[in-house]
C-alpha positions in Angstrom: -3.4 -25.9 1.2 -5.6 -23.3 -0.3 -6.2 -23.0 -4.1 -7.5 -19.9 -5.7 -9.5 -19.2 -8.9 -7.4 -18.9 -12.0 -5.9 -15.5 -12.5 -5.7 -14.0 -16.0 -2.7 -11.6 -16.6 -2.0 -9.4 -19.6 1.1 -7.5 -20.5 1.0 -5.1 -17.5 2.3 -6.1 -14.0 -0.3 -7.8 -11.7 0.4 -8.4 -8.0 -0.4 -12.1 -7.2 -0.6 -11.1 -3.5 -3.4 -8.6 -4.3 -5.1 -10.9 -6.8 -5.3 -13.8 -4.3 -5.5 -11.9 -1.1 -2.4 -13.6 0.2 -0.3 -11.5 2.6 3.1 -10.5 1.3 5.6 -13.0 2.6 3.3 -16.0 2.4 4.7 -19.1 0.6 2.8 -20.3 -2.5 3.1 -22.1 -5.8 2.4 -20.6 -9.2 1.6 -22.6 -12.3 1.1 -21.3 -15.8 -1.9 -23.1 -17.4 -1.6 -21.3 -20.7 0.7 -21.3 -23.8 1.9 -17.8 -23.1 5.0 -17.5 -21.0 4.9 -15.2 -18.0 7.6 -13.0 -16.4 7.6 -13.1 -12.5 9.4 -10.6 -10.4 9.7 -10.1 -6.6 9.5 -6.4 -5.7 8.3 -4.2 -2.9 6.7 -1.9 -5.5 5.1 -2.4 -9.0 7.9 -2.8 -11.6 8.1 -0.5 -14.6 6.2 -2.0 -17.4 9.4 -2.0 -19.5 11.3 -4.1 -16.9 12.6 -7.5 -18.0 14.0 -8.5 -14.6 12.7 -11.6 -12.9 12.1 -15.3 -13.7 10.4 -16.8 -16.7 7.4 -19.1 -16.0 7.2 -21.3 -19.1 4.1 -23.0 -20.4 3.1 -26.6 -19.6 5.0 -27.9 -22.6 8.4 -26.6 -21.4 10.6 -27.2 -18.4 9.4 -24.6 -15.8 5.6 -24.1 -15.8 5.6 -23.9 -12.0 7.5 -21.7 -9.5 7.6 -21.8 -5.7 7.5 -18.5 -3.9 9.3 -18.9 -0.5 8.1 -17.5 2.8 9.4 -14.1 3.5 9.4 -13.0 -0.1 8.5 -9.4 -1.2 5.4 -8.8 -3.2 5.2 -11.1 -6.3 4.4 -9.5 -9.7 3.6 -11.2 -13.0 2.9 -10.2 -16.6 2.5 -11.9 -20.0 5.6 -11.8 -22.1 3.6 -11.2 -25.3 1.9 -7.9 -25.8 -1.8 -8.2 -26.1 -2.0 -11.9 -25.0 -3.4 -13.2 -21.7 -1.9 -15.9 -19.6 -3.8 -18.0 -17.1 -2.2 -18.8 -13.8 -3.2 -20.9 -10.8 -2.0 -20.2 -7.3 -2.0 -22.5 -4.2 -0.5 -22.2 -0.8 2.2 -24.6 0.2 
């Protein structure tokens, strides 16, 4: 199981595959380590910045601060749900 340096994301889409160097389709776990919620979307291309599709990754004080990305998934994109605020994520392979 590989763990990566924390990844800071703002209010524009960031590819977790690019940020970690993990090949698209690799299974991994994402955990939000901040108080800012994150939107996570699976897509072959970068989503429009106005897109609200995807799953919410809550903070550590709520019910879903972690998400599992299954093997065979498309590229995984994340962004902060609050304009101008950063969120900190940790990623590890499973």
